[in-house]
C-alpha positions as semicolon CSV with decimal commas, in nm:
position;residue;x (nm);y (nm);z (nm)
1;X;4,582;12,575;5,840
2;X;4,781;12,707;5,545
3;X;4,895;12,588;5,204
4;X;5,210;12,735;5,054
5;X;5,176;12,789;4,680
6;X;5,467;12,943;4,494
7;X;5,593;13,105;4,814
8;X;5,252;13,248;4,910
9;X;5,062;13,120;5,214
10;X;4,695;13,055;5,144
11;X;4,473;13,045;5,450
12;X;4,241;12,748;5,494
13;X;3,988;12,646;5,756
14;X;4,048;12,359;5,999
15;X;3,920;12,109;5,740
16;X;4,157;12,230;5,468
17;X;3,918;12,438;5,254
18;X;4,056;12,770;5,133
19;X;3,885;13,071;5,287
20;X;3,896;13,255;4,953
21;X;3,884;13,085;4,611
22;X;4,210;13,050;4,421
23;X;4,204;12,955;4,054
24;X;4,575;12,879;4,020
25;X;4,650;12,529;3,890
26;X;4,953;12,507;4,119
27;X;4,720;12,549;4,420
28;X;4,526;12,246;4,294
29;X;4,846;12,043;4,278
30;X;4,952;12,147;4,630
31;X;4,612;12,070;4,785
32;X;4,584;11,741;4,595
33;X;4,925;11,635;4,726
34;X;4,815;11,722;5,080
35;X;4,504;11,507;5,023
36;X;4,721;11,227;4,879
37;X;4,543;11,243;4,542
38;X;4,733;11,183;4,218
39;X;4,560;11,400;3,962
40;X;4,437;11,248;3,635
41;X;4,255;11,400;3,338
42;X;3,927;11,291;3,499
43;X;4,017;11,482;3,818
44;X;4,091;11,794;3,614
45;X;3,760;11,763;3,428
46;X;3,572;11,765;3,759
47;X;3,792;12,040;3,907
48;X;3,746;12,267;3,606
49;X;3,371;12,208;3,605
50;X;3,351;12,293;3,977
51;X;3,555;12,608;3,924
52;X;3,336;12,717;3,632
53;X;3,020;12,661;3,837
54;X;3,165;12,856;4,128
55;X;3,251;13,147;3,899
56;X;2,899;13,144;3,745
57;X;2,686;13,066;4,051
58;X;2,899;13,176;4,346
59;X;2,862;12,823;4,481
60;X;2,932;12,468;4,374
61;X;2,670;12,205;4,290
62;X;2,567;11,922;4,517
63;X;2,655;11,570;4,402
64;X;2,332;11,515;4,208
65;X;2,364;11,841;4,015
66;X;2,737;11,784;3,967
67;X;2,678;11,445;3,803
68;X;2,403;11,584;3,583
69;X;2,618;11,880;3,480
70;X;2,925;11,670;3,404
71;X;2,711;11,438;3,191
72;X;2,534;11,711;2,994
73;X;2,755;12,022;3,004
74;X;3,096;11,869;3,071
75;X;3,297;11,608;2,888
76;X;3,212;11,320;3,122
77;X;2,904;11,137;2,997
78;X;3,024;10,842;3,208
79;X;3,007;11,045;3,532
80;X;2,819;10,879;3,814
81;X;2,848;10,874;4,192
82;X;3,068;10,563;4,188
83;X;3,323;10,725;3,957
84;X;3,326;11,052;4,151
85;X;3,381;10,872;4,482
86;X;3,665;10,673;4,324
87;X;3,827;11,000;4,212
88;X;3,762;11,179;4,542
89;X;3,734;10,907;4,810
90;X;3,722;11,138;5,114
91;X;3,375;11,291;5,081
92;X;3,329;11,272;4,706
93;X;3,364;11,535;4,438
94;X;3,107;11,770;4,588
95;X;3,324;11,803;4,901
96;X;3,681;11,683;4,849
97;X;3,668;11,795;4,486
98;X;3,585;12,149;4,596
99;X;3,871;12,148;4,844
100;X;4,121;12,032;4,582
101;X;3,980;12,279;4,327
102;X;4,088;12,561;4,559
103;X;3,734;12,663;4,651
104;X;3,583;12,751;4,988
105;X;3,390;12,488;5,178
106;X;3,053;12,417;5,012
107;X;2,758;12,570;5,193
108;X;2,484;12,358;5,342
109;X;2,493;12,000;5,227
110;X;2,763;12,057;4,964
111;X;2,631;12,310;4,720
112;X;2,317;12,429;4,551
């Protein structure tokens, strides 16, 4: 599978996760459109948090750690599993959020 971003083909696995991380906002828009997600400020808050965690840890957090991080380190004190599944209905933010953020597929059970 491939995504075309600004004339460049980005290789993805069979589930649509990029094989190599891409931190280009246009890639986010292209992948979100493929996932039929209309991005809001709340989506971008989660996406940017996931990207930051990937850059710092080399992996993304699981759902529990993602919620905790968004509440304490991010700007989403209202973050909970219900909200994150509303934003990313196909697997939640720990999975679909990573895909849309332009990150590789989470390891194990979606992150550290």
